C-alpha positions in Angstrom: 44.8 -125.7 14.7 47.6 -123.2 13.5 45.3 -121.9 10.7 42.6 -121.0 13.4 45.1 -119.2 15.5 46.5 -117.4 12.7 42.8 -116.4 11.7 42.1 -115.4 15.4 45.3 -113.0 15.2 44.3 -111.5 11.8 40.6 -110.8 13.4 42.2 -109.1 16.4 44.7 -107.0 14.3 41.6 -105.9 12.1 39.5 -104.9 15.1 42.5 -102.8 16.7 43.0 -100.9 13.4 39.3 -100.2 12.9 39.2 -98.9 16.6 42.2 -96.8 15.9 40.7 -95.4 12.9 37.3 -94.5 14.7 39.4 -92.8 17.2 41.2 -90.7 14.9 37.9 -89.7 13.2 36.3 -89.0 16.6 39.3 -86.7 17.4 39.2 -84.9 14.2 35.2 -84.4 14.6 35.9 -83.1 18.2 38.6 -80.7 17.0 36.4 -79.5 14.1 33.5 -78.8 16.4 35.8 -76.8 18.8 37.0 -75.0 16.0 33.4 -74.1 14.9 32.6 -73.2 18.5 35.5 -70.8 18.5 34.5 -69.1 15.2 30.9 -68.8 16.3 32.1 -67.0 19.5 34.2 -64.7 17.5 31.2 -63.9 15.2 29.1 -62.9 18.3 31.7 -60.7 19.6 32.1 -58.9 16.4 28.3 -58.5 16.2 28.3 -56.9 19.6 30.8 -54.4 18.8 29.7 -50.7 19.2 30.1 -48.2 16.3 32.3 -45.2 17.1 29.2 -43.1 16.3 26.9 -44.9 18.8 25.4 -43.1 21.7 26.5 -46.1 23.9 30.0 -44.8 23.7 29.1 -42.2 26.3 30.2 -43.6 29.7 29.0 -41.1 32.1 26.6 -41.6 35.0 23.2 -40.5 34.9 20.2 -40.2 37.4 16.7 -41.2 36.6 13.5 -39.6 38.0 13.5 -42.7 40.4 17.1 -41.5 41.6 18.7 -44.5 40.2 22.3 -44.4 38.6 22.4 -45.7 35.2 24.6 -45.5 32.0 23.2 -44.9 28.5 24.3 -48.5 27.6 21.6 -49.9 29.9 19.1 -49.1 27.0 21.0 -51.2 24.5 19.0 -53.5 22.6 15.8 -51.3 22.8 14.7 -48.6 20.0 15.1 -45.4 21.8 12.7 -42.3 21.1 14.7 -39.4 22.7 14.9 -35.6 23.2 16.7 -33.1 25.0 14.5 -30.9 27.2 14.4 -29.0 30.5 11.4 -29.3 33.0 11.2 -25.6 33.6 10.5 -24.8 30.1 7.0 -23.5 29.4 7.1 -23.3 25.7 8.9 -25.8 23.3 9.4 -28.7 25.7 6.1 -29.6 26.7 5.2 -29.6 22.9 8.1 -31.9 22.2 6.7 -34.1 24.9 3.4 -34.1 23.2 4.8 -34.7 19.8 6.6 -38.1 21.4 3.3 -39.0 23.0 1.6 -38.7 19.6 4.2 -41.1 18.2 3.8 -43.6 21.1 0.1 -43.8 20.4 1.0 -45.3 17.0 2.2 -48.6 18.5 0.7 -51.5 20.3 1.4 -52.8 23.8 3.6 -55.7 22.4 5.6 -53.1 20.2 6.0 -50.8 23.0 7.8 -53.5 24.9 10.6 -52.9 22.5 10.7 -49.2 22.8 12.3 -46.7 25.2 11.0 -43.2 25.7 14.0 -41.0 27.0 14.0 -37.4 28.0 17.5 -36.1 28.7 17.8 -32.8 30.7 19.8 -30.0 29.6 19.3 -28.3 33.0 21.4 -30.8 35.5 21.4 -27.9 38.1 17.6 -27.8 38.5 16.4 -31.1 37.1 16.7 -33.2 40.2 15.2 -36.6 40.4 12.4 -35.1 42.4 11.7 -32.4 39.8 11.7 -34.9 37.0 9.3 -37.1 38.9 6.9 -34.1 39.2 7.4 -33.4 35.6 6.5 -37.1 34.7 3.3 -37.0 36.8 2.4 -33.4 35.4 2.6 -34.8 31.9 1.2 -38.4 32.7 4.3 -40.2 31.5 3.8 -43.9 31.9 6.5 -46.4 33.0 8.0 -46.8 29.3 9.4 -43.2 29.9 12.7 -42.5 31.6 14.1 -39.0 32.6 17.6 -38.7 33.1 20.1 -35.9 34.1 23.8 -35.7 34.9 26.3 -33.1 35.0 27.4 -30.2 32.8 30.2 -32.1 31.1 27.9 -35.1 30.5 25.2 -33.0 29.1 27.4 -31.1 26.9 28.8 -34.5 25.4 25.5 -35.8 25.0 24.2 -32.8 23.0 27.3 -33.0 20.8 26.5 -36.6 20.1 23.0 -36.0 19.2 23.7 -32.9 17.3 21.5 -30.6 19.6 22.3 -27.0 20.0 22.1 -25.8 23.5 22.5 -22.3 24.7 22.1 -21.2 28.4 20.2 -17.9 28.7 20.8 -15.2 31.5 17.2 -16.1 32.8 17.9 -19.6 33.5 16.1 -20.9 30.2 17.7 -22.5 27.2 17.7 -21.6 23.8 17.9 -25.3 22.1 17.1 -27.5 19.0 13.7 -29.0 19.1 14.5 -32.5 17.7 13.2 -36.0 18.4 15.8 -38.7 17.9 14.9 -42.2 16.8 17.9 -44.6 17.9 18.3 -48.0 16.8 19.1 -50.9 19.0 22.9 -50.3 18.8 22.7 -46.7 19.7 22.8 -45.3 16.3 20.6 -42.4 15.1 18.2 -43.7 12.6 16.0 -40.6 12.0 15.5 -37.2 13.3 12.2 -35.2 13.5 12.9 -31.7 13.5 10.7 -28.7 14.6 7.6 -28.6 16.8 4.2 -30.3 15.9 5.3 -32.0 12.8 3.7 -35.0 11.2 5.2 -38.1 12.7 5.2 -40.3 9.7 8.9 -40.4 9.3 9.7 -41.2 12.8 6.8 -44.0 13.1 8.2 -45.5 9.8 11.7 -45.4 11.1 10.5 -47.2 14.4 8.8 -49.6 12.6 11.7 -50.5 10.3 13.8 -51.2 13.3 11.2 -53.4 15.1 11.6 -55.8 12.2 15.3 -56.2 12.9 
């Protein structure tokens, strides 16, 4: 009888030891999982950091042709094909728009879902949302196109970031760079097409490379 009791006690002790070991193992695995989750969260945060050279560092407010207030960061995650223009321009700006439309035709509807066409006004005084809407209709710009304007300070900041030379003329027009900018999903300039009626292969190749990312 005494042997049976001793055997029973030994079995109970063994079970308790195994249970404790399992609990310690479970706690260790839980801590490791929590640690991994923290590391993963940290990696995500790092990957979402914006470069000092990114367009998305511009914090000014802009108005669209639909009279909506936006910030440039709202385009984050898309490939941006952009140019600075003014809607009363009768020379270079319509040709810049035509050059961008030529690039646009190179992509499928599915590819265009990841591309944003952006016209940035250098003439905020006259390029009101109403005027930008008229311009969009005149040049048959589809909903993939957004026209934005702000104030003089924001316009100058944008021109500096894009390295666009803008000089206001006495007659109300502007002397300016004729540049199409290909901007990646993080707001960095990937390619610049300089001049009017240029062959767009470089711009198209740049966008295609960004679409693969």
